N, C-alpha and C positions, 0 to 999 in steps of 0.2 A: 397519781398513777404513773406519771413520767418517771418519777424518782424510783419507783419499784421496777419499772421496765429497765431503767439504767443499770441498776445493780444486779438485776436478774440476768442480764446479758442478752436480752432480746431486742433491745433498742439498737438502731444502726450505729450510734455513737456510745456504745456501752463503756462504763467506767468502772474502775475497781473501787472497793470500799474505801481505800485510803484516799483516792482522788475525790470521792464524794464527801468524805469527812473533811478534807482540806477545803473544799468549796463551801461547805456549811460554815466552818469556822472563819473562813475569810469573809463571808457575808456578815457573820456576827461581828467581826473585828471592824468592819466599816462603820457600824452603828455605835459601838461602844469601844472604849480604849481598854486594852488588856496588856498585862505584862507578859513576858516570854513564858514564865512559869504557868500563868493562867491559860495561855494559848496551848501549851503542851498538854496541860491537864484536860482542857475542854476537847482538844483533838482526840486524846485517848478515850475519853468518855463517849464522844460521838461515834468514834470507830467501834467501840465495844457495843454500843446500842445498835448500830447498823449491822454488825456481825450477828448479834442476837436475833434481830429481825429476820435476817437472811436465813438463819438456821430454823426459824419458825415458819418459813415460807410454805411448808406443806399445808398449814392451816389457812394461810392467806390465799394461795394460788387458785382454789376453786372459784373464788369470787372474781378472779381475773379472766375467767373463761370467756372467750369471744362470743358475742351474741350474734346469731345469724338467724333470727326468726324462729327460735326454738331448736334449731339444729346447729351442731358444731361443725366447723370446717374440718375436713379430713387433713390430718397432719398437724393440727394446732395442738398446743401443749396444755395439759391439765395435770395437776399433781393429785395422786390418789394414794392413800395410806393402806387401805384395806384391799387385799387382792380380790376378794369376792365382789367388791364394788367396782372393780375395773371392767367387768363385763356388764354392759348396760343394755337397755332396750334398743337404742339406735346407734351405739358405738362401743368399741373396745379401746381401752387405754393401755398402751404398752407401759408396763411397770419399770422398764429400763430407761426409756427416754421421755416418757409421759406424753407421747404424741397420740392422737386419736385416729382410729381407723374403723372401717366397717368389719374388717377381718384381719387378724394378725397373721401374715403370711410367713412361709418358711424363709423367703428372701429377706424380709424385714428382721426376723429373729436371727438370721445368719449375720446381719450387720452388728449384732451384739454378741457374736460367737456362741449362740444358743440354738438348740433344736426345740421344736414344740414340747417334746418330752422333758428336756432339761429346764425349760422355762416353767412348765407346770410344777415340776419338782421343787425348783428354787422358791417359788411363791406359794406353794401349798395348794395349787389348783387341782381338783380331781382329774384323773387321767381321761375320763370320758367327757369332760366338759369341753365343748368346742370353743376355740379361741375366735369367736365371731359374735357380732351383735345379735341379740335375740331375734330382731326382725329379719335379719339375713338368714339365720338358722331356720326360722319358721318358713320362709319363702322356699328355701332349698328342700325342706321336708315336704312341703306341699307339692312342689314340682315333681319330686321323686315319686310321691304317692300317686300323682295324677298320670305320670308317664309309664309307670310299671304295669305289667299285665296282672290281672287278678290271679290268685293262687289256684283257683278252680280251673281256669283256662290252661295254666301251666301244667297241671297234672294230666289233663286230657290230651294235650299235645304230646306229652311224653309217652302216653299209652299208644297213640295212633302210630307214631313213628317207630 
């Protein structure tokens, strides 16, 4: 997992693919003798393998999701390929930076030079779909329904005044 974190760029001492490939080959070279041609060939093969793995990271990343007792930390990174799967029960995943939030705010989207409307259009999310976790949406809906006056009272107040 440390290796994945190294090339993903999340580790404090992140390394490039070239540096990782060189480290792997140097470790191999300490155990077996290789000619210069073999070193170059192995280095290019290891680099190509690391590059291929990094491009397939979308499939690997959900397994790397931080575990916090069933809940994800706000702002932690998760990769999602399907826009409809980015809006989950307890969090929303920004499809630009793959960070997790309870609600995608205007301010956060502005950091990607997007508005909520342009974000929805870019990823094919329906216009009426709120950019917030389902639990947050339901809590807001419940509070609004609880605090509003019933329609029958609104009509009688209008007639009296």
